N, CA, C, O and the ligand as a Tripos MOL2 file, in Angstrom:
@<TRIPOS>MOLECULE
protein
  265   263    67     0     0
PROTEIN
NO_CHARGES

@<TRIPOS>ATOM
      1 N         101.3320  108.3220  111.7680 N.3       1 MET1
      2 CA        101.5330  107.0940  112.4670 C.3       1 MET1
      3 C         101.5250  105.9450  111.4750 C.2       1 MET1
      4 O         100.5640  105.8070  110.7180 O.2       1 MET1
      5 N         102.5600  105.1140  111.4520 N.am      2 VAL2
      6 CA        102.5790  104.1050  110.4640 C.3       2 VAL2
      7 C         102.7250  102.7120  111.1370 C.2       2 VAL2
      8 O         103.5050  102.5030  112.0660 O.2       2 VAL2
      9 N         101.9650  101.8450  110.6270 N.am      3 ARG3
     10 CA        101.9520  100.4190  111.0920 C.3       3 ARG3
     11 C         103.0150   99.7260  110.1770 C.2       3 ARG3
     12 O         103.1060   99.9880  108.9780 O.2       3 ARG3
     13 N         103.8180   98.8160  110.8280 N.am      4 PHE4
     14 CA        104.8540   98.0220  110.0340 C.3       4 PHE4
     15 C         105.0880   96.7270  110.5250 C.2       4 PHE4
     16 O         104.8940   96.5060  111.7210 O.2       4 PHE4
     17 N         105.4930   95.8020  109.7400 N.am      5 ALA5
     18 CA        106.1030   94.4230  110.1470 C.3       5 ALA5
     19 C         107.2140   94.0560  109.3740 C.2       5 ALA5
     20 O         107.2880   94.2930  108.1680 O.2       5 ALA5
     21 N         108.1000   93.4710  110.0410 N.am      6 ARG6
     22 CA        109.4890   93.0280  109.3330 C.3       6 ARG6
     23 C         109.3000   91.5070  108.9020 C.2       6 ARG6
     24 O         108.7840   90.6670  109.6390 O.2       6 ARG6
     25 N         109.7140   91.2890  107.7970 N.am      7 CYS7
     26 CA        109.6650   89.8570  107.2420 C.3       7 CYS7
     27 C         110.4340   88.9820  108.1090 C.2       7 CYS7
     28 O         109.9390   87.9170  108.4780 O.2       7 CYS7
     29 N         111.6820   89.3600  108.4930 N.am      8 ASN8
     30 CA        112.4770   88.4940  109.2670 C.3       8 ASN8
     31 C         112.0510   88.2060  110.6430 C.2       8 ASN8
     32 O         112.5920   87.3250  111.3110 O.2       8 ASN8
     33 N         110.9920   89.0100  111.1180 N.am      9 ALA9
     34 CA        110.4320   88.6640  112.3860 C.3       9 ALA9
     35 C         109.4100   87.5850  112.2490 C.2       9 ALA9
     36 O         109.0400   86.9600  113.2430 O.2       9 ALA9
     37 N         108.9190   87.3300  111.0090 N.am     10 LEU10
     38 CA        107.9460   86.2420  110.8150 C.3      10 LEU10
     39 C         108.6350   85.0330  110.2540 C.2      10 LEU10
     40 O         108.2220   83.9230  110.5910 O.2      10 LEU10
     41 N         109.5860   85.1400  109.4790 N.am     11 LEU11
     42 CA        110.3040   83.9840  108.8820 C.3      11 LEU11
     43 C         111.7680   84.2430  109.2440 C.2      11 LEU11
     44 O         112.4720   84.9370  108.5100 O.2      11 LEU11
     45 N         112.2220   83.6990  110.3500 N.am     12 SER12
     46 CA        113.5750   83.9700  110.9310 C.3      12 SER12
     47 C         114.6680   83.5480  110.0260 C.2      12 SER12
     48 O         115.7730   84.0830  110.1080 O.2      12 SER12
     49 N         114.4050   82.5850  109.1370 N.am     13 LEU13
     50 CA        115.3960   82.1330  108.2070 C.3      13 LEU13
     51 C         115.3420   82.6340  106.8000 C.2      13 LEU13
     52 O         116.0970   82.2490  105.9070 O.2      13 LEU13
     53 N         114.3370   83.5740  106.6610 N.am     14 ALA14
     54 CA        113.9600   84.0550  105.2600 C.3      14 ALA14
     55 C         115.1230   84.7100  104.6190 C.2      14 ALA14
     56 O         115.8280   85.5370  105.1980 O.2      14 ALA14
     57 N         115.3050   84.2940  103.3500 N.am     15 LEU15
     58 CA        116.3190   84.8490  102.4880 C.3      15 LEU15
     59 C         115.6150   85.7180  101.3750 C.2      15 LEU15
     60 O         114.4850   85.4360  100.9760 O.2      15 LEU15
     61 N         116.2820   86.7020  100.9330 N.am     16 ASP16
     62 CA        115.7000   87.4480   99.8090 C.3      16 ASP16
     63 C         116.1530   86.6910   98.5530 C.2      16 ASP16
     64 O         116.6980   85.5870   98.5690 O.2      16 ASP16
     65 N         115.8490   87.4510   97.4070 N.am     17 ALA17
     66 CA        116.0910   86.8610   96.0730 C.3      17 ALA17
     67 C         117.5780   86.6240   95.8980 C.2      17 ALA17
     68 O         117.9580   85.7160   95.1590 O.2      17 ALA17
     69 N         118.4460   87.4100   96.5540 N.am     18 SER18
     70 CA        119.9010   87.2000   96.3610 C.3      18 SER18
     71 C         120.5710   86.3350   97.3960 C.2      18 SER18
     72 O         121.7950   86.2170   97.4580 O.2      18 SER18
     73 N         119.6650   85.6920   98.2640 N.am     19 GLY19
     74 CA        120.2710   84.8370   99.2120 C.3      19 GLY19
     75 C         120.7100   85.4650  100.4990 C.2      19 GLY19
     76 O         121.2250   84.7690  101.3740 O.2      19 GLY19
     77 N         120.5280   86.7410  100.6500 N.am     20 LYS20
     78 CA        120.8380   87.4010  101.9070 C.3      20 LYS20
     79 C         119.4740   87.3940  102.9030 C.2      20 LYS20
     80 O         118.3290   87.2410  102.4750 O.2      20 LYS20
     81 N         119.7790   87.5610  104.1050 N.am     21 GLY21
     82 CA        118.7460   87.6840  105.0750 C.3      21 GLY21
     83 C         117.5870   88.7310  104.5620 C.2      21 GLY21
     84 O         117.8970   89.8700  104.2150 O.2      21 GLY21
     85 N         116.4820   88.3490  104.5430 N.am     22 CYS22
     86 CA        115.2900   89.2780  103.9520 C.3      22 CYS22
     87 C         115.1270   90.4130  104.9930 C.2      22 CYS22
     88 O         114.9310   90.2290  106.1940 O.2      22 CYS22
     89 N         115.2420   91.6930  104.3300 N.am     23 ARG23
     90 CA        115.0510   92.8500  105.2170 C.3      23 ARG23
     91 C         113.7360   93.5900  104.8110 C.2      23 ARG23
     92 O         113.5430   94.7690  105.1110 O.2      23 ARG23
     93 N         112.8260   92.8150  104.0980 N.am     24 TYR24
     94 CA        111.5950   93.5110  103.7050 C.3      24 TYR24
     95 C         110.7960   93.9610  104.9200 C.2      24 TYR24
     96 O         110.6320   93.2270  105.8950 O.2      24 TYR24
     97 N         110.2860   95.2390  104.8240 N.am     25 VAL25
     98 CA        109.3260   95.7680  105.8100 C.3      25 VAL25
     99 C         108.0580   96.1470  105.0790 C.2      25 VAL25
    100 O         108.1070   96.8930  104.1010 O.2      25 VAL25
    101 N         106.8650   95.6220  105.5600 N.am     26 ALA26
    102 CA        105.6560   96.0020  104.9920 C.3      26 ALA26
    103 C         105.0880   97.1030  105.9390 C.2      26 ALA26
    104 O         105.0300   96.9450  107.1590 O.2      26 ALA26
    105 N         104.6560   98.2710  105.2680 N.am     27 LYS27
    106 CA        104.1340   99.2510  105.9200 C.3      27 LYS27
    107 C         102.7610   99.6050  105.4340 C.2      27 LYS27
    108 O         102.3800   99.3290  104.2960 O.2      27 LYS27
    109 N         101.9600  100.2810  106.4090 N.am     28 GLY28
    110 CA        100.6240  100.7160  105.9450 C.3      28 GLY28
    111 C         100.1030  101.6130  107.0750 C.2      28 GLY28
    112 O         100.6870  101.7700  108.1470 O.2      28 GLY28
    113 N          98.8440  102.2320  106.6940 N.am     29 ALA29
    114 CA         98.1530  103.1070  107.5520 C.3      29 ALA29
    115 C          97.3230  102.2440  108.6030 C.2      29 ALA29
    116 O          96.9350  102.7120  109.6740 O.2      29 ALA29
    117 N          97.0990  100.9730  108.1990 N.am     30 SER30
    118 CA         96.2700  100.1760  109.0860 C.3      30 SER30
    119 C          96.8900   98.7820  109.1160 C.2      30 SER30
    120 O          97.7570   98.5040  108.2870 O.2      30 SER30
    121 N          96.4820   97.8610  110.0580 N.am     31 ASP31
    122 CA         96.9210   96.4840  110.1890 C.3      31 ASP31
    123 C          96.5160   95.7920  108.8180 C.2      31 ASP31
    124 O          97.2900   94.9910  108.2920 O.2      31 ASP31
    125 N          95.3210   96.1050  108.2620 N.am     32 ASP32
    126 CA         94.8970   95.4830  107.0880 C.3      32 ASP32
    127 C          95.9760   95.7420  105.9440 C.2      32 ASP32
    128 O          96.4500   94.8520  105.2390 O.2      32 ASP32
    129 N          96.2700   97.0050  105.8720 N.am     33 ASP33
    130 CA         97.3420   97.3040  104.8410 C.3      33 ASP33
    131 C          98.5830   96.6300  104.9720 C.2      33 ASP33
    132 O          99.2110   96.2800  103.9730 O.2      33 ASP33
    133 N          99.0210   96.4040  106.2250 N.am     34 VAL34
    134 CA        100.3770   95.8130  106.5430 C.3      34 VAL34
    135 C         100.1840   94.1680  106.1590 C.2      34 VAL34
    136 O         101.0640   93.5310  105.5800 O.2      34 VAL34
    137 N          99.0080   93.6460  106.5390 N.am     35 VAL35
    138 CA         98.7230   92.2390  106.1900 C.3      35 VAL35
    139 C          98.7220   92.0730  104.6880 C.2      35 VAL35
    140 O          99.2920   91.1130  104.1690 O.2      35 VAL35
    141 N          98.1250   92.9410  104.0200 N.am     36 LYS36
    142 CA         97.9830   92.7880  102.5910 C.3      36 LYS36
    143 C          99.3210   92.8580  101.9040 C.2      36 LYS36
    144 O          99.6220   92.0270  101.0480 O.2      36 LYS36
    145 N         100.2270   93.9480  102.3040 N.am     37 GLU37
    146 CA        101.4570   94.0510  101.7160 C.3      37 GLU37
    147 C         102.4070   92.8630  102.0400 C.2      37 GLU37
    148 O         103.1520   92.3900  101.1810 O.2      37 GLU37
    149 N         102.3490   92.4130  103.2880 N.am     38 MET38
    150 CA        103.1740   91.3500  103.7230 C.3      38 MET38
    151 C         102.7830   90.0350  103.0050 C.2      38 MET38
    152 O         103.6150   89.2400  102.5690 O.2      38 MET38
    153 N         101.5390   89.8900  102.9280 N.am     39 SER39
    154 CA        100.9710   88.6580  102.3140 C.3      39 SER39
    155 C         101.4940   88.4980  100.8440 C.2      39 SER39
    156 O         101.8740   87.4260  100.3740 O.2      39 SER39
    157 N         101.4660   89.7310  100.1550 N.am     40 GLU40
    158 CA        101.9230   89.6360   98.7670 C.3      40 GLU40
    159 C         103.3580   89.2630   98.7270 C.2      40 GLU40
    160 O         103.7770   88.4610   97.8920 O.2      40 GLU40
    161 N         104.1650   89.8600   99.6630 N.am     41 HIS41
    162 CA        105.6340   89.5990   99.7400 C.3      41 HIS41
    163 C         105.9470   88.1750   99.9560 C.2      41 HIS41
    164 O         106.7460   87.5430   99.2650 O.2      41 HIS41
    165 N         105.2420   87.6780  101.0020 N.am     42 LEU42
    166 CA        105.4600   86.2760  101.4660 C.3      42 LEU42
    167 C         105.1680   85.2600  100.3170 C.2      42 LEU42
    168 O         105.8910   84.2790  100.1420 O.2      42 LEU42
    169 N         104.1510   85.5160   99.5940 N.am     43 THR43
    170 CA        103.7280   84.6780   98.3940 C.3      43 THR43
    171 C         104.7530   84.8170   97.3090 C.2      43 THR43
    172 O         105.2390   83.8080   96.7970 O.2      43 THR43
    173 N         105.1050   86.0350   96.9320 N.am     44 ALA44
    174 CA        105.9100   86.2200   95.8120 C.3      44 ALA44
    175 C         107.3730   85.9500   96.0480 C.2      44 ALA44
    176 O         108.0150   85.4770   95.1100 O.2      44 ALA44
    177 N         107.9500   86.1860   97.1470 N.am     45 VAL45
    178 CA        109.3150   86.0130   97.3820 C.3      45 VAL45
    179 C         109.6290   84.6800   98.1110 C.2      45 VAL45
    180 O         110.6570   84.0680   97.8230 O.2      45 VAL45
    181 N         108.7730   84.2220   99.0420 N.am     46 HIS46
    182 CA        109.0570   83.0740   99.7860 C.3      46 HIS46
    183 C         108.2350   81.9320   99.6270 C.2      46 HIS46
    184 O         108.3710   80.9430  100.3480 O.2      46 HIS46
    185 N         107.3110   82.0140   98.6420 N.am     47 GLN47
    186 CA        106.3470   80.9820   98.3320 C.3      47 GLN47
    187 C         105.6740   80.3650   99.5160 C.2      47 GLN47
    188 O         105.4250   79.1600   99.5570 O.2      47 GLN47
    189 N         105.3860   81.1840  100.4620 N.am     48 VAL48
    190 CA        104.6810   80.8990  101.6440 C.3      48 VAL48
    191 C         103.1420   81.1750  101.6190 C.2      48 VAL48
    192 O         102.7440   82.2920  101.2880 O.2      48 VAL48
    193 N         102.3530   80.2760  101.9280 N.am     49 ASP49
    194 CA        100.8780   80.5460  102.0190 C.3      49 ASP49
    195 C         100.5280   81.5750  103.0600 C.2      49 ASP49
    196 O         100.5330   81.3230  104.2650 O.2      49 ASP49
    197 N         100.2380   82.6960  102.5640 N.am     50 ALA50
    198 CA        100.0750   83.9430  103.4480 C.3      50 ALA50
    199 C          98.7770   83.7700  104.2930 C.2      50 ALA50
    200 O          98.6480   84.4260  105.3270 O.2      50 ALA50
    201 N          97.8870   82.9710  103.9100 N.am     51 GLY51
    202 CA         96.6030   82.7110  104.6180 C.3      51 GLY51
    203 C          96.8370   82.3160  106.0310 C.2      51 GLY51
    204 O          96.2420   82.8150  106.9860 O.2      51 GLY51
    205 N          97.7820   81.3470  106.1030 N.am     52 ILE52
    206 CA         98.0260   80.7780  107.5320 C.3      52 ILE52
    207 C          98.9520   81.7020  108.3260 C.2      52 ILE52
    208 O          99.1020   81.5310  109.5360 O.2      52 ILE52
    209 N          99.5560   82.6530  107.6750 N.am     53 MET53
    210 CA        100.4780   83.5950  108.4100 C.3      53 MET53
    211 C          99.6800   84.8650  108.8770 C.2      53 MET53
    212 O         100.2970   85.7460  109.4750 O.2      53 MET53
    213 N          98.4400   84.9870  108.6490 N.am     54 LYS54
    214 CA         97.8450   86.3170  109.0380 C.3      54 LYS54
    215 C          97.9730   86.6280  110.4940 C.2      54 LYS54
    216 O          98.3260   87.7430  110.8790 O.2      54 LYS54
    217 N          97.6890   85.6520  111.2970 N.am     55 ALA55
    218 CA         97.7450   85.8470  112.8090 C.3      55 ALA55
    219 C          99.1370   86.2830  113.1960 C.2      55 ALA55
    220 O          99.3260   87.1760  114.0220 O.2      55 ALA55
    221 N         100.1270   85.6170  112.5690 N.am     56 ASN56
    222 CA        101.4740   85.9430  112.8860 C.3      56 ASN56
    223 C         101.9740   87.3700  112.4200 C.2      56 ASN56
    224 O         102.7950   88.0590  113.0260 O.2      56 ASN56
    225 N         101.3400   87.6890  111.2500 N.am     57 ILE57
    226 CA        101.6890   89.0970  110.7540 C.3      57 ILE57
    227 C         101.1800   90.0450  111.7350 C.2      57 ILE57
    228 O         101.9140   90.9110  112.2110 O.2      57 ILE57
    229 N          99.8670   89.9120  112.0800 N.am     58 LEU58
    230 CA         99.2680   90.8140  113.1340 C.3      58 LEU58
    231 C         100.0550   90.8990  114.3760 C.2      58 LEU58
    232 O         100.3400   91.9900  114.8690 O.2      58 LEU58
    233 N         100.4350   89.7080  114.9240 N.am     59 ALA59
    234 CA        101.1630   89.7050  116.0980 C.3      59 ALA59
    235 C         102.5020   90.3740  116.0660 C.2      59 ALA59
    236 O         102.9710   90.8090  117.1180 O.2      59 ALA59
    237 N         103.1850   90.4950  114.8750 N.am     60 SER60
    238 CA        104.3610   91.1940  114.8500 C.3      60 SER60
    239 C         104.3060   92.6510  114.2510 C.2      60 SER60
    240 O         105.3140   93.3430  114.1080 O.2      60 SER60
    241 N         103.0600   93.0420  113.9220 N.am     61 THR61
    242 CA        102.8510   94.5180  113.4710 C.3      61 THR61
    243 C         102.9650   95.4910  114.6160 C.2      61 THR61
    244 O         102.3090   95.4090  115.6540 O.2      61 THR61
    245 N         103.8680   96.4340  114.3310 N.am     62 LYS62
    246 CA        104.0780   97.5120  115.4070 C.3      62 LYS62
    247 C         103.8460   98.7670  114.7590 C.2      62 LYS62
    248 O         103.7380   98.8940  113.5390 O.2      62 LYS62
    249 N         103.7640   99.8050  115.7030 N.am     63 THR63
    250 CA        103.5530  101.2780  115.3090 C.3      63 THR63
    251 C         104.9310  101.9300  115.3280 C.2      63 THR63
    252 O         105.7620  101.8230  116.2300 O.2      63 THR63
    253 N         105.0490  102.6310  114.1780 N.am     64 ASN64
    254 CA        106.1770  103.5320  114.0460 C.3      64 ASN64
    255 C         105.7920  105.0530  114.1980 C.2      64 ASN64
    256 O         105.1670  105.6340  113.3110 O.2      64 ASN64
    257 N         106.1950  105.6730  115.3660 N.am     65 ASN65
    258 CA        105.7790  107.0650  115.5360 C.3      65 ASN65
    259 C         106.6590  108.0100  114.9000 C.2      65 ASN65
    260 O         106.3580  109.2030  114.9280 O.2      65 ASN65
    261 N         107.7650  107.6000  114.3010 N.am     66 GLY66
    262 CA        108.6850  108.5060  113.7440 C.3      66 GLY66
    263 C         108.3160  109.1520  112.5160 C.2      66 GLY66
    264 O         109.0840  109.9540  111.9850 O.2      66 GLY66
    265 ZN        110.8200   88.4420  103.0160 Zn       67 ZN67
@<TRIPOS>BOND
     1     1     2 1
     2     2     3 1
     3     3     4 2
     4     3     5 am
     5     5     6 1
     6     6     7 1
     7     7     8 2
     8     7     9 am
     9     9    10 1
    10    10    11 1
    11    11    12 2
    12    11    13 am
    13    13    14 1
    14    14    15 1
    15    15    16 2
    16    15    17 am
    17    17    18 1
    18    18    19 1
    19    19    20 2
    20    19    21 am
    21    21    22 1
    22    22    23 1
    23    23    24 2
    24    23    25 am
    25    25    26 1
    26    26    27 1
    27    27    28 2
    28    27    29 am
    29    29    30 1
    30    30    31 1
    31    31    32 2
    32    31    33 am
    33    33    34 1
    34    34    35 1
    35    35    36 2
    36    35    37 am
    37    37    38 1
    38    38    39 1
    39    39    40 2
    40    39    41 am
    41    41    42 1
    42    42    43 1
    43    43    44 2
    44    43    45 am
    45    45    46 1
    46    46    47 1
    47    47    48 2
    48    47    49 am
    49    49    50 1
    50    50    51 1
    51    51    52 2
    52    51    53 am
    53    53    54 1
    54    54    55 1
    55    55    56 2
    56    55    57 am
    57    57    58 1
    58    58    59 1
    59    59    60 2
    60    59    61 am
    61    61    62 1
    62    62    63 1
    63    63    64 2
    64    63    65 am
    65    65    66 1
    66    66    67 1
    67    67    68 2
    68    67    69 am
    69    69    70 1
    70    70    71 1
    71    71    72 2
    72    71    73 am
    73    73    74 1
    74    74    75 1
    75    75    76 2
    76    75    77 am
    77    77    78 1
    78    78    79 1
    79    79    80 2
    80    79    81 am
    81    81    82 1
    82    82    83 1
    83    83    84 2
    84    83    85 am
    85    85    86 1
    86    86    87 1
    87    87    88 2
    88    87    89 am
    89    89    90 1
    90    90    91 1
    91    91    92 2
    92    91    93 am
    93    93    94 1
    94    94    95 1
    95    95    96 2
    96    95    97 am
    97    97    98 1
    98    98    99 1
    99    99   100 2
   100    99   101 am
   101   101   102 1
   102   102   103 1
   103   103   104 2
   104   103   105 am
   105   105   106 1
   106   106   107 1
   107   107   108 2
   108   107   109 am
   109   109   110 1
   110   110   111 1
   111   111   112 2
   112   111   113 am
   113   113   114 1
   114   114   115 1
   115   115   116 2
   116   115   117 am
   117   117   118 1
   118   118   119 1
   119   119   120 2
   120   119   121 am
   121   121   122 1
   122   122   123 1
   123   123   124 2
   124   123   125 am
   125   125   126 1
   126   126   127 1
   127   127   128 2
   128   127   129 am
   129   129   130 1
   130   130   131 1
   131   131   132 2
   132   131   133 am
   133   133   134 1
   134   134   135 1
   135   135   136 2
   136   135   137 am
   137   137   138 1
   138   138   139 1
   139   139   140 2
   140   139   141 am
   141   141   142 1
   142   142   143 1
   143   143   144 2
   144   143   145 am
   145   145   146 1
   146   146   147 1
   147   147   148 2
   148   147   149 am
   149   149   150 1
   150   150   151 1
   151   151   152 2
   152   151   153 am
   153   153   154 1
   154   154   155 1
   155   155   156 2
   156   155   157 am
   157   157   158 1
   158   158   159 1
   159   159   160 2
   160   159   161 am
   161   161   162 1
   162   162   163 1
   163   163   164 2
   164   163   165 am
   165   165   166 1
   166   166   167 1
   167   167   168 2
   168   167   169 am
   169   169   170 1
   170   170   171 1
   171   171   172 2
   172   171   173 am
   173   173   174 1
   174   174   175 1
   175   175   176 2
   176   175   177 am
   177   177   178 1
   178   178   179 1
   179   179   180 2
   180   179   181 am
   181   181   182 1
   182   182   183 1
   183   183   184 2
   184   183   185 am
   185   185   186 1
   186   186   187 1
   187   187   188 2
   188   187   189 am
   189   189   190 1
   190   190   191 1
   191   191   192 2
   192   191   193 am
   193   193   194 1
   194   194   195 1
   195   195   196 2
   196   195   197 am
   197   197   198 1
   198   198   199 1
   199   199   200 2
   200   199   201 am
   201   201   202 1
   202   202   203 1
   203   203   204 2
   204   203   205 am
   205   205   206 1
   206   206   207 1
   207   207   208 2
   208   207   209 am
   209   209   210 1
   210   210   211 1
   211   211   212 2
   212   211   213 am
   213   213   214 1
   214   214   215 1
   215   215   216 2
   216   215   217 am
   217   217   218 1
   218   218   219 1
   219   219   220 2
   220   219   221 am
   221   221   222 1
   222   222   223 1
   223   223   224 2
   224   223   225 am
   225   225   226 1
   226   226   227 1
   227   227   228 2
   228   227   229 am
   229   229   230 1
   230   230   231 1
   231   231   232 2
   232   231   233 am
   233   233   234 1
   234   234   235 1
   235   235   236 2
   236   235   237 am
   237   237   238 1
   238   238   239 1
   239   239   240 2
   240   239   241 am
   241   241   242 1
   242   242   243 1
   243   243   244 2
   244   243   245 am
   245   245   246 1
   246   246   247 1
   247   247   248 2
   248   247   249 am
   249   249   250 1
   250   250   251 1
   251   251   252 2
   252   251   253 am
   253   253   254 1
   254   254   255 1
   255   255   256 2
   256   255   257 am
   257   257   258 1
   258   258   259 1
   259   259   260 2
   260   259   261 am
   261   261   262 1
   262   262   263 1
   263   263   264 2
@<TRIPOS>SUBSTRUCTURE
     1 MET1         2 RESIDUE 1 A MET
     2 VAL2         6 RESIDUE 1 A VAL
     3 ARG3        10 RESIDUE 1 A ARG
     4 PHE4        14 RESIDUE 1 A PHE
     5 ALA5        18 RESIDUE 1 A ALA
     6 ARG6        22 RESIDUE 1 A ARG
     7 CYS7        26 RESIDUE 1 A CYS
     8 ASN8        30 RESIDUE 1 A ASN
     9 ALA9        34 RESIDUE 1 A ALA
    10 LEU10       38 RESIDUE 1 A LEU
    11 LEU11       42 RESIDUE 1 A LEU
    12 SER12       46 RESIDUE 1 A SER
    13 LEU13       50 RESIDUE 1 A LEU
    14 ALA14       54 RESIDUE 1 A ALA
    15 LEU15       58 RESIDUE 1 A LEU
    16 ASP16       62 RESIDUE 1 A ASP
    17 ALA17       66 RESIDUE 1 A ALA
    18 SER18       70 RESIDUE 1 A SER
    19 GLY19       74 RESIDUE 1 A GLY
    20 LYS20       78 RESIDUE 1 A LYS
    21 GLY21       82 RESIDUE 1 A GLY
    22 CYS22       86 RESIDUE 1 A CYS
    23 ARG23       90 RESIDUE 1 A ARG
    24 TYR24       94 RESIDUE 1 A TYR
    25 VAL25       98 RESIDUE 1 A VAL
    26 ALA26      102 RESIDUE 1 A ALA
    27 LYS27      106 RESIDUE 1 A LYS
    28 GLY28      110 RESIDUE 1 A GLY
    29 ALA29      114 RESIDUE 1 A ALA
    30 SER30      118 RESIDUE 1 A SER
    31 ASP31      122 RESIDUE 1 A ASP
    32 ASP32      126 RESIDUE 1 A ASP
    33 ASP33      130 RESIDUE 1 A ASP
    34 VAL34      134 RESIDUE 1 A VAL
    35 VAL35      138 RESIDUE 1 A VAL
    36 LYS36      142 RESIDUE 1 A LYS
    37 GLU37      146 RESIDUE 1 A GLU
    38 MET38      150 RESIDUE 1 A MET
    39 SER39      154 RESIDUE 1 A SER
    40 GLU40      158 RESIDUE 1 A GLU
    41 HIS41      162 RESIDUE 1 A HIS
    42 LEU42      166 RESIDUE 1 A LEU
    43 THR43      170 RESIDUE 1 A THR
    44 ALA44      174 RESIDUE 1 A ALA
    45 VAL45      178 RESIDUE 1 A VAL
    46 HIS46      182 RESIDUE 1 A HIS
    47 GLN47      186 RESIDUE 1 A GLN
    48 VAL48      190 RESIDUE 1 A VAL
    49 ASP49      194 RESIDUE 1 A ASP
    50 ALA50      198 RESIDUE 1 A ALA
    51 GLY51      202 RESIDUE 1 A GLY
    52 ILE52      206 RESIDUE 1 A ILE
    53 MET53      210 RESIDUE 1 A MET
    54 LYS54      214 RESIDUE 1 A LYS
    55 ALA55      218 RESIDUE 1 A ALA
    56 ASN56      222 RESIDUE 1 A ASN
    57 ILE57      226 RESIDUE 1 A ILE
    58 LEU58      230 RESIDUE 1 A LEU
    59 ALA59      234 RESIDUE 1 A ALA
    60 SER60      238 RESIDUE 1 A SER
    61 THR61      242 RESIDUE 1 A THR
    62 LYS62      246 RESIDUE 1 A LYS
    63 THR63      250 RESIDUE 1 A THR
    64 ASN64      254 RESIDUE 1 A ASN
    65 ASN65      258 RESIDUE 1 A ASN
    66 GLY66      262 RESIDUE 1 A GLY
    67 ZN67       265 GROUP 0 **** ****
């Protein structure tokens, strides 16, 4: 069982480094892992303060049973 969150669910207008809609997906075994991965991505790629995004990340984190 994998927990995951999509960047474009958090930042609907997010663009990746080449100007396309961001398709980044953070995955982890726990919500904490997903928050950590997504926080690093948001900071590095979108220059977003991940601290204020934590609740949003958790709210959009889902379970992948596949
Ligand atoms: Zn992104």
